[in-house]
N, C-alpha and C positions, 0 to 999 in steps of 0.2 A: 504494500500500500504506500502511495506517495501522498504526503500532506504538504500543501503549498498555500501560502497567503499571497494573493495577487491583487494589487490595487485596482479599483474600478472607480475612477474619479472624473468628474466634470468640473467646470469652473465654479459650480455652486455646491460641490461636495465637501464633506468634512474630511480631515486628514486620515481618519481611521477607516474610511470606506474601503472595503476589500472583499474579495471572494476567498473563503477558506475552503479549499478543495480536498476531498478524500477520494483519491483515484486508486481503484483496485488494480492490482497487477493482473495482466491478461496475456500471459505468454502463449503465443500461438502454437508453439511446439509441445505444450504441456496439457492444455485443455481445449475443448471444442469451441468454447465461447470465443467469438471474434470481436464483437462490439457489445457494449452494455448500455442500457438506458442510464440517464442521468437525472437525479432529483435535486432541484435547487430549492433550498429551504430559506424562508424569510421569517425570522422570529417576530413576535409582537412586542408591544411596549408603548402603544398609543402615539406613535411617531414622536415620542419624547425620549425613549431609551430602547435598549434591545435586550431581550430576555435570553439568558443562557439556557434555561430549561427547555425552550422551544427551538433551540438550535442544534448544538452538538449531539445531545442524546438522540434526536431524531435522525441525524446523519449516520450515527453508528447503527441504528436500527436498520435503515435502508441498505447500508453496506452489508449487513448480515443477510439481507435478502438477495444479494448479488448485484446491486445497483451501485454505480458511482454516485457520490453525493457531494454537495457543497452547501455551505452556509453563507448567505449574503449579509454582511454587516453594512447595511445601507445607512445613509445619512439621515439623521433626525434633526429636530430643532437645535440650532437656529436655521438649518437648511429648510427650504420650503419646496413645495411642488414646482417643477417635476423632478427634483434632484434624485429622489429614491427610484422613481420610475425609469429615469435614464440609466441609473446604475444597474438596475435589473436588466434593462435592455443591453447594456454593455456586457453583463455576465453571459447573456445568451450569445452575443457576438463572439465573445472570448471562447466559449465552449465549441462553437462551430469552427473557429480558427484552429483549435487544438484537437479537433475530433480524431484525426488520424493518430497522433501521438498518444492520446489518452484512451483510444479505443472506445469512443463514444458513438452510439447510434443516434445521429442527430434528428431522426424521425421520432425519437422517444425521449424528448426532454420534457420532464414533468415538473410542475411547480407545487410546492407546499407552503402555505402561509397560515399563521395563527394570529387571531385578533387583528391588530392593525397590519401585521404582515400578510394576513388574508386579504385585506383591502389592497395592499400593494400587488399581490399576486393576481387578484381579480382585475385590477386596473390594467395590467398587461394583457390579461385574457380578453378584455373588451376593447382595448385601444391599440392592439398590436399592429393593426392594418392602417392606422392613421398616418397620413403622409408626413406630417411634421415630425413624428417620432423617428421614422426611417431616415428622413433627411438629416436630423440632428445627430443620429448615430452612424450615418453613412452606410446603411445596410438595406438590403431588400426586405420588404415587409415579412416575407415568408421566414426569414431568419429569426424573427421575433415571435413567431407563433408557437406557443407551447403545445405539446401533444395533449396535455390534460392539466387540470387544476385540482388540488386537494386543499380544502379550506376547513380549518379547525376554528370553531366559534368566531367567524370572521366579522369584522366591521364592514358593513355593506352600505346601509342606508344613511342618508343625512336627515331623515325625518326628525322633527323636533321632539317627538315622543319616544320613538324606539331607536333613534340613532345615538351613537357614542360621540357626541359633539366635541368633547375635548380632543379626540383624534383629528377631527377635521380642522379644528382651530390650530393645532400644532402643524398640520400638513400645509395649510393654506395661508396662515398669517394674515397679512394685509389684504390678501385676495379672497378672504373668507366669503364675503357676500357675492363676489363675482363668480366664484367657482363651485360654491356649495352644491348647487343643483346638478352640475356636471359630474361631481364626484360621488353622487348617489348612484352606485353602480348597477343596481337592479333596473335602472332606467336606461342603461347603456348596452344591455345584452342584445345581441343579434344572433342570427344563425351562424355567424362566423366565430362565435365564442366557443372555445374548446370544451369537451366533456368535463364534467365536474363531479367531485365527491365532496360532500359537506357533512359535518357533524356539529352538534351543539347540545347544550343542556337546557332543559325547560326552566331551570331556576337560576340561570346566569343573570346576575343583577348588575353587571357592568356593561356587557354587550347583549342586549335581549335577543332571545331566540328568533324573534321576528326578522332579524337580519338574514339568517339562513333561510327562513321560510320565504321571504320576499325574493331572494336570489333563486331559490329552487323553482318558484312559480314563474319567474321571468325566463329561466332556462327552458322550462317545460313549454311555455307559450311560444318560444322561439324555435322549438323543435330540437333543442340540444340535449343529448343524453345526460341525465343527472341522477345521482344517488344521494339520498339524505337520510341521516340517522339523528333522532332526537332522544336523548336520555332524560329520564324524569328528574334526576337529581344531580347536582354537581355545581361547584363554583366556577368562576371564570378563570382561565389560564391554567388548565389542568395539564397541558402537554400530553405526555403518555399516560398520565393519571396513576402511575405506579410508584413503588418505593424508589425506583431509580431517579425520580425527579421530585421526591419529597422535599418540601421546604424545611429550613432550619427550625421553624416553629411547629413542624409536624403537619402542616396543611399541604394541599396539592395532591392528595391521594384519594381516588374514588374508584373502588373496586369494579363496580358495574360498568364504568366508562372505559375500562382498560381494553375492552374488546374492540374499540373503534379502530385500533391500529391493525388488527387482523382483518377487519372488514375493508380497510383501505388497501392492505396488501392484496387481497383477493380482487378488488376493483382494479388495482394497478396491473396485476398480472393479466387480467382480461383485456385491459386497454392496450398493453404492450403486444399481446398476441394479435389483437385486431389491427395493429399498425404494421404488421409484418408484410 
C-alpha cells in the first residue's frame, strides 16, 4: 500500500488542502486484478472543520474491500464556495492523470460524503457537467462525473426549517443570500446525476432526516437509481457507528446503525459490476 499526501489547491484554498491517498498494491504478475475502483471520501464538519472519524476509518474500510481510497481534506472557513468544490474536482482530475500508475479504473470513481461532506459530494454529483467548472479546472466534463455517490446523513436542503443553515453560512459567507437557493441540492438533481446511496437516522437533531428524504425523492423523480436507509435511532455524525470511531466521551456508537456500511458495500459492488 502506498500512502501519499498530494496538494489540491486553488487561489482560494487553505494551505492544508490535500488529497490523502491509500493506493493498494496491484502487481500484475501476482494477482488477477488489473485496475481497482477508487473511493474519494469527504468528511463532514459543517464547512467549519473536518472530522477525522469520517475520514481515515472509512478509507481503511474500503481498502479492506479491495478498493483504492483517498480522503479529501478540503478547505473550510475562511474559504468560501466554490473552493471545496474545485478541490474535489481537482482530486478527480488528479486520479485520472495517475490512473495508469495507480491502477485505477476511472469508470468506477465513487464519492462518499458525510454531513457537510455529503453536501460537497452531492454538489459535484449535480454540477459536474456545468461549463464553468470544467473551464476552471481545464478538464472535460466527463472527467468530473462520479460513477456513484454515497451520502451519510448529508446536508442537502437550504430550507429554513429542515436545512442545516450554519453549513450554508460557512460555505457561502457574503454570498449567502445570492447562492442559498442554488445550493439547495434537491432542486438541482437531473437525470445526469449519478446513482446514489443514502442513509440517515430519524432522530438526527443536527441535520434532519428530511435532507435525505428530499434528495431521494428528487432522484426518484429524475429517474436516477437511489437506495435509502433510515434508522429509527441515532445521533448525528455516527460515521461507522462502531467502537472503532467511539468518541472520547463514549458517544458515537449505535449498534443498529452499524449495518449501513455492509449495505453500502453491497450497493457499491452492484454498481461496480454494472459499470463493467
